[in-house]
C-alpha positions as semicolon CSV with decimal commas, in nm:
position;residue;x (nm);y (nm);z (nm)
1;M;-2,591;0,891;2,484
2;K;-2,931;0,917;2,672
3;K;-2,757;1,175;2,953
4;F;-2,597;1,370;2,622
5;K;-2,953;1,439;2,425
6;E;-3,101;1,553;2,822
7;T;-2,797;1,844;2,815
8;H;-2,816;1,905;2,460
9;E;-3,185;2,019;2,409
10;E;-3,308;1,680;2,310
11;H;-3,116;1,678;1,987
12;M;-2,825;1,431;1,920
13;N;-2,637;1,445;1,539
14;Y;-2,589;1,074;1,445
15;F;-2,245;1,107;1,388
16;R;-2,135;1,297;1,705
17;G;-2,366;1,019;1,872
18;L;-2,119;0,759;1,693
19;I;-1,821;0,988;1,829
20;T;-1,932;0,996;2,203
21;G;-1,977;0,618;2,188
22;V;-1,663;0,540;2,005
23;A;-1,458;0,743;2,251
24;T;-1,616;0,620;2,594
25;G;-1,522;0,257;2,460
26;A;-1,175;0,355;2,399
27;I;-1,104;0,559;2,701
28;A;-1,234;0,250;2,932
29;S;-1,053;0,003;2,783
30;G;-0,732;0,204;2,749
31;I;-0,796;0,274;3,104
32;F;-0,846;-0,096;3,182
33;A;-0,516;-0,213;2,935
34;I;-0,371;0,014;3,189
35;F;-0,452;-0,156;3,483
36;L;-0,427;-0,491;3,318
37;F;-0,093;-0,380;3,222
38;A;0,018;-0,256;3,606
39;Y;-0,143;-0,637;3,739
40;M;0,078;-0,829;3,508
41;S;0,349;-0,646;3,555
42;I;0,327;-0,684;3,923
43;D;0,189;-1,016;3,965
44;S;0,415;-1,215;3,745
45;T;0,245;-1,550;3,797
46;L;-0,024;-1,388;3,596
47;M;0,126;-1,366;3,364
48;Q;0,329;-1,710;3,328
49;G;0,028;-1,860;3,332
50;I;-0,086;-1,723;3,060
51;I;0,232;-1,783;2,850
52;E;0,221;-2,157;2,964
53;N;-0,138;-2,184;2,889
54;E;-0,222;-1,992;2,569
55;P;-0,086;-2,139;2,231
56;M;0,088;-1,797;2,158
57;G;0,150;-1,729;2,486
58;R;0,532;-1,773;2,453
59;Y;0,521;-1,445;2,188
60;L;0,297;-1,229;2,483
61;N;0,455;-0,970;2,738
62;P;0,272;-0,720;2,954
63;Y;0,326;-0,494;2,643
64;I;0,126;-0,709;2,413
65;A;-0,143;-0,860;2,639
66;A;-0,261;-0,490;2,747
67;F;-0,251;-0,368;2,353
68;M;-0,471;-0,624;2,265
69;V;-0,681;-0,575;2,549
70;A;-0,735;-0,244;2,457
71;L;-0,779;-0,315;2,073
72;E;-1,019;-0,532;2,150
73;G;-1,244;-0,299;2,376
74;L;-1,190;-0,069;2,113
75;F;-1,322;-0,208;1,835
76;S;-1,600;-0,364;2,046
77;G;-1,692;-0,016;2,156
78;L;-1,704;0,077;1,764
79;L;-1,926;-0,237;1,726
80;F;-2,156;-0,209;1,984
81;T;-2,197;0,180;1,939
82;F;-2,292;0,127;1,562
83;I;-2,525;-0,123;1,647
84;I;-2,689;0,107;1,936
85;I;-2,714;0,392;1,766
86;N;-2,949;0,264;1,499
87;Y;-3,200;0,250;1,761
88;V;-3,143;0,604;1,928
89;D;-3,360;0,869;1,814
90;T;-3,136;1,086;1,601
91;D;-3,151;1,446;1,393
92;D;-3,162;1,391;1,001
93;V;-2,905;1,488;0,838
94;N;-2,860;1,858;0,795
95;D;-2,928;2,100;0,462
96;P;-2,598;2,115;0,211
97;Q;-2,432;2,451;0,285
98;G;-2,358;2,660;0,009
99;E;-2,653;2,569;-0,197
100;S;-2,885;2,768;-0,313
101;N;-3,261;2,636;-0,413
């Protein structure tokens, strides 16, 4: 977000910052979920260890496990962005358009 402010003349709208942070978290967790899916598909001992040691492990497969990681990453990114964006100096809300004074 700091780089975004530098490239946009020190202006950052609150909602633009929120969208930027959530999108960054979604992309990062999606990439990690794809990697995790590929790794669990190749290394079956990892998936078997998860199935044997987790309480709900018998219901898991590489698809479900990767999806759960992606979903958790998405919501973690959302929560982290929501907390951090309140400490970043953002622009004020724009005046409503179409109203005459």
